[in-house]
Structure formats: C-alpha cells, structure tokens
N, C-alpha and C positions, 0 to 999 in steps of 0.2 A: 482250158487245159488243152492248149494246142502245142506250140514249138517250146514252150517250156517243159512240156513232159515228154519231148522226144527221146526215146531210149538210146541215149549217147552220153558220153562224157561221164567223167570220174564220179562227180555228185550225184548224177542219177543212178549210176551203179551202187553207189553206197547206200542212197535211199532204198533201193529195192532190196540189198542184202539186210537194211536196217529193219524192213518190215519183218522178214524171216526172223531175225534175231530177237526182237520186240516180243513177238507173239509165240516164239518158240522156247526163249531161253535155253538153248541146247544142252543136251546132255553131255556137258558143258552146259616205271612208276613214278608215281608223281610224288610231289611234296607233301607235307602235311596238310590236312584240311585246315581252313582259316579259323574256324571257332574252335575254341578251347572248350574240352567236357567239363561239365560240373564235377566238383571233387567227389560227388557222391551220387550213386544211382537212385537213392530215394532219401526220405526224410527219416526213415527207420533205421536203427541201429544194427538190426538183423542181416545176416548173410542171404542174400536172394539165392534160392536153388532153382537154377537156371536151366532152360531147355530150349533150344533154338529149332523151329520147324520151318519148311517152306521149300522152294525151288532153288535154281543156281545162284542167286542173288543172296539168299540165305546162306548157301554152301560156300560163297566166296569165289565162285567162279571169275577169272579176270584178274586175280590177285596173285596168281602163281603158287608154287609150292605144295601142288595137289598131293593129297595122301591116298587118293582112292579114285574109283570110276566116277564117282558122283562129284568130282571136282571139288571137293571140301577143301578149303585152305586155311592154313594158320594165320593167314592175313585178312580173312573174312571178319565181318562185324562182330560174329558171335565170340571169337577168340579176342578180339579187341574188347569186347565188353567183359570177359573173364578176367581182364587185367584191371578193370575198374575196381575201387575199393567196394567191398561189402557185394560183390557179384560172383558166383561161382558157378561156372558152367558145366553141368554134369553130364550133359548127352546133346549131340549135334546131329540128329538124323536126316537132316535136310539133304537134298540130292537134285542135282540139275535135271530139268525136264520134268519136275514134279508137277502134277495138277492138283487140284483140290481133292479129288478123289484118290490120287497117290498119297496125300499126306493123311487123309482119313485111314487109308487102309495099310500103310506101311510106317507112319511115323507116330501116331498118337499112342501106341503101345510103350513110347518112351517116357510118357507121362504118368504121374502117379499123384495121390493125394498130398505127398510132401513137397510136390513142386510149387514154388511160389512166384516164378517169373517164367513167362513163355513169350518168345518173340515168334513172329509169323510173317513171311514174306512169300505170298502165292497169288495168282490170278492171271499172269500172263500168258500161261499155257492154255487157258480156256477157250481160245478160238480155234479155228480149223486150221491146223499148222499144215497138213498134206496139202490142203486146197491153196494155201497161200504160197507155199514153197513152189508149187508147180507153176503157180501163175506169175510168180516174181523172180523166177529164174529165167534169165536169158538162154535162149533168144526168144522166150515168149513175149508178146507185145505188151507194151506198158498198159494198155486199155484193159487187159485180162487181169494185171496185177492191181490196177485201181479198183477193179469190180471186187476183187477178192478182199481188199483192204474195206471197201464198202460194205461188204457183208459181215467183216469182222465188226465194223462200227455199228451195223444193224443189230448184231447180237449184243453190243455192249449197251445199247438204247433200251433193252428189255431190262427187266429186274432180275434176270437169272443169276449173274454174277453176285449181285448184292444178297440174293437169297441163299446162294451156296457158300458165300464167305460167312454170312451171318450162321448158317447151319454148323460150319466147321468150328467156329468160334464158340458155339455152343456145345459142340462136342468136346472141344478142349476143356471148357469149364466143367464139364460133368466129369471128366477125370480127374482134374485138378481144381476143385471149387475154392480153394485158397489162393490162386494164382492170379498175378497181375498179367493181362493178356495185351501185348502192343502189338499191333499190325501196321506193317510199314506200307506204304505206296511205293512208286518207281519214280526215278528222276526222269525229267522231260530229255529225251536224248539229244536233240539238236539245237543249235543255236537258231532261234526264231528267224525266219527269213532266209536260211541257208540254200532252201531251194522249194518249189511248191510241192513236191513230192515228200520232202522231209517235213515241211509243215503238216502234211496229212499224217504222218507217223507222229509227230508232237500231239496233234488233236485225238488220235486214237489213245495214246497214252493218258491224256487229261480225261477221256471218257473211262477208260479202266479204272484210273485213280478213283474218280467219281463214285463208280460202283462199289470199289472195295470199302471206301468210307462209308457210302450208304449201308453195307453190310455190317461193318463193325458199329456203326450207330444204332442200327435196329438191335444187335446183341446188347449193347450197354443200355438200352431204354427198356429191356427186359430184366434188368438187376445184374448183368454179367458185368465184371470189373474189366473192362476192354476199352482201348483206346486206339484211335487211329495216328499214325505217325507219319505226317508229311514230310517229305524230303526234297520237295521241289525248290524250296526257298534256299536250302544251303547248295543246291546244284546251280542256281541261277548264274549265268555267265561261264558256266564250266561244262556246256555241251559239246557234242562233237560240231566242230567248224568253229569254235570260239578262240582257238589258240592257246586255250588253257584246259582242255578237257579233263574231266574226271572219269571218263568213261573211255573204253577202247575204240580206237578211231579206224582201224584196218579191217575192211570187210573181207578180206582174203584170209583172215584169221577169225574162225567162228568161235573160237573159245574165249577169246578176249573181246570182240568186238560188241560195242553197246553194253558191255558188263562193266561195273565199277572197278577201277583201279584202286590202288593202295590209298590214294587221297579220296576216292570215293567211298569207301568202306570206313574210312576215317569220318566221313560227313554222316554215313548211317549210324555209326556210334555215337556221335554228338547228338544227332536227333534224337536218338532213343534215350540216352541219358538225360537229356532235357526234358523228355516226356515224364521219365522217371522220377524226375525232380520236382515236377508239379504237384500241388495238393490234389 
C-alpha cells in the first residue's frame, strides 16, 4: 500500500469519508429498485403489527423528507413496508447514530406482547467512531486512517458484535415473544476495485455483516423466531462508483453519503418482504 494509498485525489478523499460514514452512520433519488416485492409480507392473512428498530438506515437517513432530529424519513424502508399488504407500522423509534446499547435503552420500550413483526438494522456504530474520525480526517496521514480501520477490523474479528446482536435479539423476543424478528445487514458501499482504500471499507462491511449474521443465527438456534436479511445481492452493481449507485455518493454531504437513496430503501423493502414470504 504505497502510491495507491497517497492521500490525494477525489477517490481517496471519498474513501476516507466513507470509513467515517460507514462506522458512524451519523446522527443522520434514484429510480425504483429492480426487484419487485412479493405481493404479501407473509403467508398468513393476519395483519402484522410492526415496529422498526435501529440506526440511521432503519430511520431512513439519506432519503430526504426528515421528520425529526433522528433523520426518520417517510421514504425509509419501514414506511415502505407499511404500504405493503398486511403490514401495519405501529411505531418507528429508530434513530441515526444508535448503537446496540442505544436500541436496548431507548427503543425496546416501543415493543409489547402484541407486536408480531420487528425489523432491526444495527451494528455499524459499534466501532470507535471518535478514533476513526480523528484518524481519517485530513490532514491526518493515510497511515493513521488505515491503522484505525485495522483496529475496527480487529474488533470485528472477535465475537463481541455477534454476542451483542444476539443479546439484543433475545431482549426483543422477551418483550415480544410472538414477533418475527428480521435483522438486516448493510450494503457493500463501493464498486469493487474503485480504489485500494475503498476496498478496505468493503472488507470492513463484509466482516461486520458476518458478525451480525452470526449473532442472529445464534439467537435463532436458541429457538427465537429471528432471521438475518442479506441485502448485498440486491445492491450488487449499485455501489458508489458504479455509475448507478443506490447510496449517496457525495462525501461533502454527511447526511446522504453512503446511506441508501430512494432506490436503496426500496431494495431493503424488497429484501425484507422476500424474507417474510419464506416458509
């Protein structure tokens, strides 16, 4: 990592900001998604009593029309799911910047025993935001940024994120024992090969998704009705640098950068509806 990693040029600047946006999901439009959603969120004729939990991606940051300081948007995937047949969004306490601990402390109170569907997007804020922000903001040297990313990858190589996600899923199930719990991953943000540094961001996202999936899998193995929802397939070919991005591409705009746009949130909706339709 020599000349390719020199701190200059737009691509490297984008990559540095990407690392910040990826791990922070800061407190904080395209055409429709290619895949058509299933006609029903589940095989049951009952109306799902739905609560959405999580961070900025759950809130809808990046899609505009924000209704509060949490960057909740009517164009986010929870509201799109509310428009689907037999899905009734009762509450959406998700908030930009939320960590697993924040969801547990501030959002679980919105669940009750009558809740039958819960979505959760969380995990991207579990790394050291302050350290990465300081290390990846110019004029800091790129080596410091890469060291911070390495520290985040080291954290993700442990089981802690999986343990914490599994614990949160268990807490959701305790409050809403009859709910189906769908936990989403995150889109791989950049076109592969866009730059060496953006490839590092992509690898960080893969590792994070793997830990989230492991946490959900552990909860499901204990008998909880929980499922991991992978969105990476739908976003393939639509990362930053692809020419058809479903994520914000402007690093000077931290509200939209690397957050799904309207097409991206439609893809999240479609992935969740597909998971709900599975037996």
